[in-house]
Each structure stands twice: as C-alpha cells, then as structure tokens.
C-alpha positions as CSV (number, residue, x, y, z in Angstrom):
1,X,49.1,-44.9,18.0
2,X,47.8,-48.1,19.4
3,X,44.1,-48.0,20.7
4,X,43.1,-51.0,23.3
5,X,39.8,-51.5,25.3
6,X,41.1,-49.1,28.0
7,X,41.7,-46.5,25.8
8,X,40.2,-42.9,26.5
9,X,38.6,-41.4,23.7
10,X,37.8,-37.6,23.1
11,X,35.9,-36.7,19.8
12,X,35.4,-33.5,17.8
13,X,32.1,-31.7,18.7
14,X,29.6,-33.3,16.5
15,X,26.3,-32.4,15.3
16,X,24.1,-36.0,14.3
17,X,20.7,-35.5,12.6
18,X,18.4,-38.6,11.3
19,X,18.0,-38.8,7.6
20,X,15.9,-41.2,5.5
21,X,17.4,-44.4,6.2
22,X,20.6,-43.7,8.4
23,X,22.3,-40.4,10.3
24,X,23.9,-37.4,8.8
25,X,27.0,-36.5,11.3
26,X,28.8,-33.4,10.8
27,X,31.9,-32.3,12.2
28,X,31.7,-28.3,12.2
29,X,35.6,-27.6,12.2
30,X,36.1,-29.4,8.9
31,X,32.9,-29.0,7.1
32,X,33.0,-32.7,6.8
33,X,29.6,-34.8,6.7
34,X,29.1,-38.4,6.8
35,X,26.4,-41.0,6.7
36,X,26.3,-43.7,9.5
37,X,24.1,-46.3,10.6
38,X,22.2,-46.4,13.9
39,X,24.8,-48.8,15.7
40,X,27.6,-46.2,14.7
41,X,25.7,-43.2,16.5
42,X,24.7,-45.1,19.3
43,X,28.5,-45.8,19.9
44,X,29.2,-42.0,19.1
45,X,27.0,-41.1,21.7
46,X,28.1,-43.0,24.6
47,X,31.6,-42.3,23.5
48,X,30.6,-38.5,24.0
49,X,29.1,-39.6,27.5
50,X,32.8,-40.8,28.4
51,X,31.6,-44.4,28.5
52,X,34.5,-47.0,28.3
53,X,35.2,-49.2,25.3
54,X,34.6,-52.1,26.8
55,X,31.4,-51.0,28.2
56,X,30.5,-49.7,24.8
57,X,31.3,-52.9,23.2
58,X,29.3,-55.1,25.3
59,X,26.3,-52.7,25.2
60,X,26.1,-52.7,21.5
61,X,26.3,-56.6,21.3
62,X,23.2,-56.5,23.6
63,X,21.3,-54.0,21.8
64,X,22.1,-55.0,18.1
65,X,22.7,-59.1,18.1
66,X,22.4,-59.1,14.2
67,X,25.5,-56.8,14.0
68,X,29.4,-57.6,14.2
69,X,30.8,-55.1,16.7
70,X,34.3,-54.7,17.2
71,X,34.5,-51.2,18.9
72,X,38.5,-50.8,18.3
73,X,38.1,-50.9,14.8
74,X,35.4,-48.5,14.6
75,X,37.4,-46.0,16.5
76,X,40.4,-46.6,14.2
77,X,38.0,-45.9,11.7
78,X,36.8,-42.7,13.3
79,X,40.4,-41.5,13.5
80,X,41.1,-42.3,10.1
81,X,38.0,-39.8,9.2
82,X,39.3,-37.2,11.5
83,X,36.3,-37.4,14.1
84,X,38.7,-37.9,17.1
85,X,40.4,-35.2,19.0
86,X,42.3,-37.1,21.3
87,X,43.5,-40.7,22.5
88,X,44.3,-41.2,26.0
89,X,44.9,-37.6,26.6
90,X,47.1,-37.3,23.4
91,X,45.8,-34.8,20.6
92,X,45.6,-36.5,17.4
93,X,47.9,-34.3,15.0
94,X,45.3,-34.4,12.0
95,X,45.0,-31.3,10.0
96,X,41.7,-29.6,10.3
97,X,40.7,-26.5,8.8
98,X,37.5,-24.7,7.3
99,X,36.7,-24.9,4.3
100,X,36.5,-22.4,2.0
101,X,33.0,-22.5,1.4
102,X,32.9,-21.8,5.3
103,X,34.9,-18.4,4.8
104,X,33.8,-16.8,1.7
105,X,31.1,-18.9,-0.1
106,X,29.1,-16.0,-1.4
107,X,27.8,-14.7,1.8
108,X,27.7,-11.0,0.6
109,X,24.9,-12.1,-1.0
110,X,21.9,-11.8,1.8
111,X,19.9,-14.8,2.1
112,X,16.9,-12.9,1.7
113,X,17.6,-12.1,-2.1
114,X,17.9,-15.9,-2.2
115,X,14.2,-16.1,-0.9
116,X,13.2,-13.7,-3.4
117,X,13.8,-16.6,-6.1
118,X,13.5,-19.9,-4.1
119,X,10.6,-20.0,-1.9
120,X,6.8,-21.9,-1.9
121,X,5.4,-20.0,-4.9
122,X,8.6,-19.3,-7.2
123,X,9.3,-23.0,-7.1
124,X,5.8,-24.1,-8.5
125,X,6.5,-21.8,-11.2
126,X,9.8,-23.2,-12.2
127,X,7.6,-26.6,-12.0
128,X,4.7,-25.2,-14.3
129,X,7.4,-23.5,-16.9
130,X,9.0,-27.0,-17.4
131,X,5.6,-28.4,-18.2
132,X,4.9,-25.5,-20.0
133,X,8.2,-25.9,-22.0
134,X,7.4,-29.5,-23.1
135,X,4.3,-28.6,-24.3
136,X,5.4,-25.8,-26.7
137,X,7.9,-28.1,-28.1
138,X,5.3,-30.8,-28.3
139,X,2.9,-28.5,-30.2
140,X,5.4,-26.9,-32.3
141,X,7.9,-29.3,-33.4
142,X,9.8,-26.6,-35.3
143,X,11.2,-25.2,-32.4
144,X,13.2,-28.3,-31.9
145,X,17.0,-27.7,-32.1
146,X,19.0,-28.6,-35.2
147,X,22.7,-29.3,-35.1
148,X,23.3,-26.5,-37.7
149,X,21.9,-23.6,-35.2
150,X,25.0,-23.4,-34.1
151,X,26.6,-22.1,-37.6
152,X,25.6,-18.7,-37.8
153,X,28.1,-17.0,-40.1
154,X,30.1,-18.0,-42.8
155,X,33.4,-17.7,-40.0
156,X,33.8,-21.2,-38.2
157,X,36.0,-19.3,-35.4
158,X,33.1,-16.6,-34.8
159,X,30.7,-19.6,-34.7
160,X,32.5,-21.7,-32.3
161,X,33.2,-18.6,-30.0
162,X,29.5,-17.0,-30.2
163,X,28.8,-20.9,-29.0
164,X,31.3,-20.8,-26.4
165,X,30.2,-17.4,-24.9
166,X,26.6,-17.9,-24.9
167,X,27.2,-21.6,-23.2
168,X,29.2,-19.7,-20.9
169,X,26.9,-17.3,-20.0
170,X,24.4,-19.9,-19.5
171,X,26.3,-22.0,-17.4
172,X,27.2,-18.9,-15.1
173,X,23.3,-18.5,-15.0
174,X,22.6,-22.4,-14.0
175,X,25.6,-22.0,-11.3
176,X,23.9,-18.9,-9.8
177,X,20.6,-20.6,-9.7
178,X,22.6,-23.1,-7.1
179,X,24.2,-20.4,-5.5
180,X,21.0,-18.2,-4.9
181,X,18.9,-21.5,-3.6
182,X,21.8,-22.3,-0.8
183,X,21.9,-18.5,0.2
184,X,18.3,-18.7,0.2
185,X,19.0,-21.0,4.0
186,X,21.9,-18.4,4.5
187,X,24.3,-21.1,3.9
188,X,27.6,-20.6,1.9
189,X,28.7,-22.5,-1.4
190,X,31.9,-22.6,-3.4
191,X,32.5,-22.2,-7.1
192,X,35.0,-23.9,-9.1
193,X,35.7,-25.0,-12.8
194,X,36.0,-28.6,-14.1
195,X,34.8,-30.5,-17.0
196,X,32.5,-33.2,-18.0
197,X,33.1,-35.3,-20.8
198,X,34.1,-33.0,-23.5
199,X,32.4,-29.7,-21.8
200,X,34.3,-27.1,-19.5
201,X,31.7,-26.7,-16.8
202,X,31.5,-24.5,-13.6
203,X,30.5,-26.3,-10.5
204,X,29.0,-25.3,-7.1
205,X,29.8,-27.1,-4.3
206,X,26.7,-27.8,-2.4
207,X,28.3,-29.8,0.5
208,X,26.4,-27.6,3.2
209,X,23.0,-28.7,1.9
210,X,23.7,-31.8,4.0
211,X,22.5,-29.5,6.9
212,X,18.9,-29.5,5.4
213,X,16.3,-32.2,5.1
214,X,16.1,-33.7,1.8
215,X,13.1,-32.3,0.4
216,X,14.9,-28.9,0.9
217,X,18.0,-30.5,-0.9
218,X,16.1,-31.3,-3.8
219,X,15.0,-27.4,-4.4
220,X,18.8,-26.6,-4.2
221,X,20.0,-29.6,-6.8
222,X,17.3,-28.3,-9.1
223,X,17.9,-24.6,-8.8
224,X,20.2,-24.5,-11.7
225,X,17.8,-26.3,-13.9
226,X,15.2,-23.8,-12.7
227,X,16.6,-20.8,-14.0
228,X,17.3,-22.7,-17.2
229,X,13.5,-23.2,-17.5
230,X,12.6,-19.5,-17.1
231,X,15.3,-19.0,-19.9
232,X,13.9,-21.6,-22.3
233,X,10.3,-20.2,-21.7
234,X,11.2,-16.5,-22.9
235,X,13.1,-18.5,-25.8
236,X,10.4,-20.2,-27.1
237,X,8.3,-16.9,-26.8
238,X,10.4,-14.7,-28.3
239,X,10.8,-17.5,-31.4
240,X,7.1,-17.8,-31.8
241,X,6.3,-13.8,-31.6
242,X,9.0,-13.0,-33.8
243,X,10.2,-16.1,-36.3
244,X,12.0,-13.6,-38.7
245,X,13.9,-11.3,-36.3
246,X,17.4,-11.3,-36.5
247,X,17.9,-12.3,-33.3
248,X,16.5,-15.6,-33.6
249,X,19.5,-17.2,-34.4
250,X,21.1,-16.4,-31.3
251,X,17.8,-17.5,-29.7
252,X,18.1,-21.5,-31.2
253,X,21.6,-21.5,-30.1
254,X,20.3,-20.7,-26.6
255,X,17.4,-23.6,-27.1
256,X,20.1,-26.1,-28.7
257,X,22.4,-25.1,-25.5
258,X,19.6,-25.8,-22.9
259,X,18.3,-28.9,-24.6
260,X,21.9,-30.8,-24.7
261,X,22.2,-30.1,-21.0
262,X,18.7,-30.9,-19.8
263,X,19.2,-34.3,-21.6
264,X,22.6,-35.0,-20.2
265,X,20.9,-34.6,-16.6
266,X,19.1,-37.5,-17.2
267,X,22.2,-39.6,-18.2
268,X,23.2,-41.1,-14.2
269,X,25.9,-42.6,-15.2
270,X,27.4,-39.1,-14.2
271,X,26.4,-37.3,-10.9
272,X,24.2,-34.9,-12.2
273,X,21.8,-32.5,-10.5
274,X,18.6,-34.8,-11.3
275,X,21.2,-37.9,-10.0
276,X,21.5,-35.8,-6.6
277,X,17.5,-35.5,-6.6
278,X,17.0,-39.7,-7.0
279,X,19.5,-40.0,-4.5
280,X,17.8,-37.8,-2.0
281,X,14.2,-39.0,-3.0
282,X,15.8,-42.8,-2.0
283,X,17.9,-42.2,0.9
284,X,20.4,-44.7,-1.1
285,X,23.4,-42.4,-1.3
286,X,25.7,-44.9,-2.9
287,X,23.3,-45.3,-5.8
288,X,25.6,-45.1,-8.6
289,X,28.6,-47.0,-6.9
290,X,26.0,-49.8,-5.9
291,X,25.2,-49.7,-9.7
292,X,28.5,-50.2,-11.0
293,X,29.0,-53.0,-8.8
294,X,25.7,-54.7,-10.2
295,X,26.4,-53.8,-13.5
296,X,30.1,-55.4,-13.5
297,X,28.7,-58.7,-11.9
298,X,27.3,-59.2,-15.5
299,X,30.5,-59.2,-17.1
300,X,32.3,-61.0,-14.5
301,X,31.7,-63.6,-12.1
302,X,32.7,-62.3,-8.3
303,X,31.1,-64.9,-6.1
304,X,29.5,-62.2,-4.2
305,X,25.2,-62.3,-3.4
306,X,24.5,-58.9,-4.5
307,X,20.7,-59.3,-2.9
308,X,22.3,-59.6,0.2
309,X,24.5,-57.0,-0.1
310,X,22.5,-54.1,-1.5
311,X,19.7,-55.9,1.5
312,X,16.7,-53.4,1.2
313,X,18.6,-51.4,-1.6
314,X,18.4,-54.1,-3.9
315,X,15.1,-53.1,-5.9
316,X,16.7,-49.5,-6.0
317,X,19.9,-50.7,-7.2
318,X,18.3,-52.8,-10.2
319,X,16.2,-49.9,-11.5
320,X,18.9,-47.3,-11.5
321,X,21.1,-49.9,-13.1
322,X,18.4,-49.5,-16.2
323,X,18.5,-46.0,-16.1
324,X,22.2,-46.1,-15.9
325,X,22.0,-47.8,-19.1
326,X,19.8,-45.7,-20.5
327,X,22.1,-42.9,-20.1
328,X,24.6,-44.2,-21.9
329,X,22.3,-44.8,-24.7
330,X,21.1,-40.8,-24.6
331,X,24.6,-39.9,-24.7
332,X,25.2,-41.7,-27.9
333,X,21.6,-40.3,-29.5
334,X,23.0,-37.0,-28.7
335,X,26.5,-37.8,-30.3
336,X,24.9,-39.2,-33.4
337,X,22.4,-36.4,-33.6
338,X,24.4,-33.3,-32.9
339,X,28.4,-33.9,-32.3
340,X,29.3,-36.2,-35.1
341,X,27.2,-33.9,-37.7
342,X,28.5,-30.8,-36.4
343,X,32.0,-32.2,-36.2
344,X,31.7,-33.5,-39.7
345,X,30.3,-30.0,-41.0
346,X,33.1,-28.3,-39.3
347,X,35.9,-30.6,-40.4
348,X,34.5,-30.6,-43.8
349,X,34.2,-26.8,-44.0
350,X,37.7,-25.9,-42.6
351,X,39.2,-28.9,-45.1
352,X,37.9,-27.2,-48.0
353,X,39.0,-23.7,-46.8
354,X,42.4,-24.7,-46.2
355,X,42.7,-26.3,-49.9
356,X,41.5,-23.4,-51.4
357,X,37.8,-23.7,-51.9
358,X,36.9,-20.3,-50.2
359,X,39.0,-16.9,-50.5
360,X,42.0,-16.0,-48.5
361,X,39.7,-14.6,-45.4
362,X,38.3,-18.3,-45.3
363,X,41.6,-19.9,-45.4
364,X,43.2,-17.7,-42.3
365,X,39.7,-18.4,-40.6
366,X,40.2,-22.2,-41.2
367,X,43.9,-21.6,-39.6
368,X,42.7,-19.8,-37.0
369,X,39.9,-22.4,-36.2
370,X,42.8,-25.3,-35.8
371,X,44.5,-23.3,-33.5
372,X,41.3,-22.7,-31.2
373,X,40.8,-26.4,-31.5
374,X,44.4,-27.1,-30.2
375,X,44.1,-25.1,-27.4
376,X,40.8,-26.3,-25.9
377,X,42.2,-30.1,-26.3
378,X,45.3,-28.9,-24.3
379,X,42.8,-27.3,-21.3
380,X,40.9,-30.1,-21.5
381,X,43.7,-32.5,-20.8
382,X,45.1,-30.1,-17.9
383,X,41.6,-29.8,-16.2
384,X,41.2,-33.9,-17.0
385,X,45.0,-34.3,-15.0
386,X,43.9,-31.9,-12.5
387,X,41.1,-33.8,-11.6
388,X,43.1,-37.1,-11.5
389,X,45.8,-35.9,-9.3
390,X,42.7,-34.4,-6.8
391,X,41.0,-37.7,-6.5
C-alpha cells in the first residue's frame, strides 16, 4: 500500500507516557510497548488530531530544525509496528491479538496478596536481608559454598536429581516473587520455560511492567532475588544454629544454588534481573546492544563515530562495556571454581564405577547417570532450537 503526503492515516488507540528520556507508547490491543523520542510522539499526536501529513511534516521541520524529518517514512514505520489501523479508509490487515498474558496472567491471585509481600516496608526488609547475608558470609567464611556440596550421596544419579529438584523449587519461588510483585499492581504476568547457558529456567514475562514508572519497575525486577534473600538468611541461620544436623547437607545445596544464581545476575552480557534495573535507572533501554557495538569496534574498524552515535549515552555505554567484560570473567571464575571441578568429580567417579571400581549397584548407577545426562542434553538442544526459531 503506497503512502503519500495526501494519505489519510488512522492509528489504533494509543497510550503515551513520559519516561526518563523518551516516551513509552502502548498499543492496548496487542499489548505491545515502544520507546519513542519526543518528535515521534509529537507526530503521533498530530496524526490522532487528524492533521494532514504535509502539514505535520512542515510543522515538525520548523519545531525540530536539527532533526531529519520524513513523515512518509515515519508512517511506514508505524505500519510495520502495527500501530496504523487504516490508510485512506482501507484497513491494514495486520493480525492483532491479545497476548496470553492479558487473558490469563495469574489474575486469580488477588492484588492484595501481592501487596502483602511487596510494599514500602517489605521492600526495605529485603534490602536489609541482603546486607545482613553479606555480613554473615564475611564473618563466617566456612559458610561459603564448596563445589562438593552437591555430592550428598554415593549415588551420582541421586545427587543430580536432588540438586535439580532443589534448583527447580528455588526457580519457582524466584519466579513467584516476580509474579506476586506484578500482581501487587493488579497487572498480569506470563510464565514460560527456557534456558540460560546450560541452565533450564522459568521466565516471567513482565512486559506489562512498562505501564509503571521506572522506580516501581525496579521492584518487580528485583522481586525474585528478594525472595532468595529470605531463603538465604534462613539457611544461614539453620547452618549456624544446627551445624551438625542431618539437614545441613540439603541447606548447603540451597546456599550453593542461590550463590551461583546471584553471581550470574551480575553477568551483564545476559539480560538478567539486575541488568533490567540498570536499564531502568539509566533510562538507556538498548544498553546491551549499544555495548556490543562499542566493544566490537575494538576488533574491527567500522568507520563509525561511536561517540556521536551514542550521543548523551556515550559514558553509560563505555561503563556498561566494562561491566560486560567483568561479567564474562565472573562466568569464567564460576566455571573454574565450581563447574569444572564438579564435572571432573562426576566423570572420574562414573568412569571408575563403570570400570568396576565399585560394586554392581555403583556400575548401574553410573550407566543411569550417563542416560540421565543424554536426556538433559537433548532437552537443552531442543530448547535452544526452539528459542532460535522464535527469534
């Protein structure tokens, strides 16, 4: 469909809200959110008033002399984004469908239940628990997790299943933190399954959080970690009060799992909960993408002036790039401190049992472990391919 300066444009009803730097535009029918600069929002408001494209282009050129204005190209972009309903009275046949989160989204959880866990007082309690947990770990270095903490039993299959079960329970608790936090604002959320590196994870879709101001969005992003701080505090308490109890082994796995996941939250080469908080605080919502462009410039000459490209975000992008690299080193540190030693211990134990170092039960346990590992790898490959197809 050809668009000209004489075309009449009808947009879908849009909700526009000022954010830190630009504006957040919501298209309620699809539930999509877009970040747009002031000039774009100005154009949209004029389109909603029924002004002609030629008049809008002339006004924008006068109001924003430093900007390149092409109203036809802008309208074509709006069509691509699915924000245009009609052009010259002809409906744009673009499928618009409510997201699943708008239809379901744990709405059966009353918003007052979410408010019990996330309010002004509780948010301060979670912060206090984080600080307390750090001090407990500093004052009691023996509580620091060890890579052998997951090996509670002689059976390797039982060790792996125990760790996976505990990790799964902690993931569910983490995600319910996000869900209760967003329900405290009476907004819906969706839960899906995916993978991050070698880990299978549940992921809560917090897209509707864009309805809120940045400060409130931060609470939603940190909600899962807040619940983890409660569990970590209780775990440290039990380990200090009952150091010789039989359940300490299970608690050690809980501490190890939360510790590793907390470190991963600081790996900014992934879009973690903490990463989204940094985006909110800075108002730079393409921080990762900009950081990758900046870092790639050290390895290949693009001929681009990155300082001019990023403009007022230049310093933020450079600082983020440092943390991006730090995140890579943190991952390597975890790999060498935990994953490689754990993998080596498992492989050597399984190998010796297959070669007959143990009894018959140990041999079949080793064979079952190999089958278990193959099934996990198949599941990870499936999730990775599914994610690639979706992207």
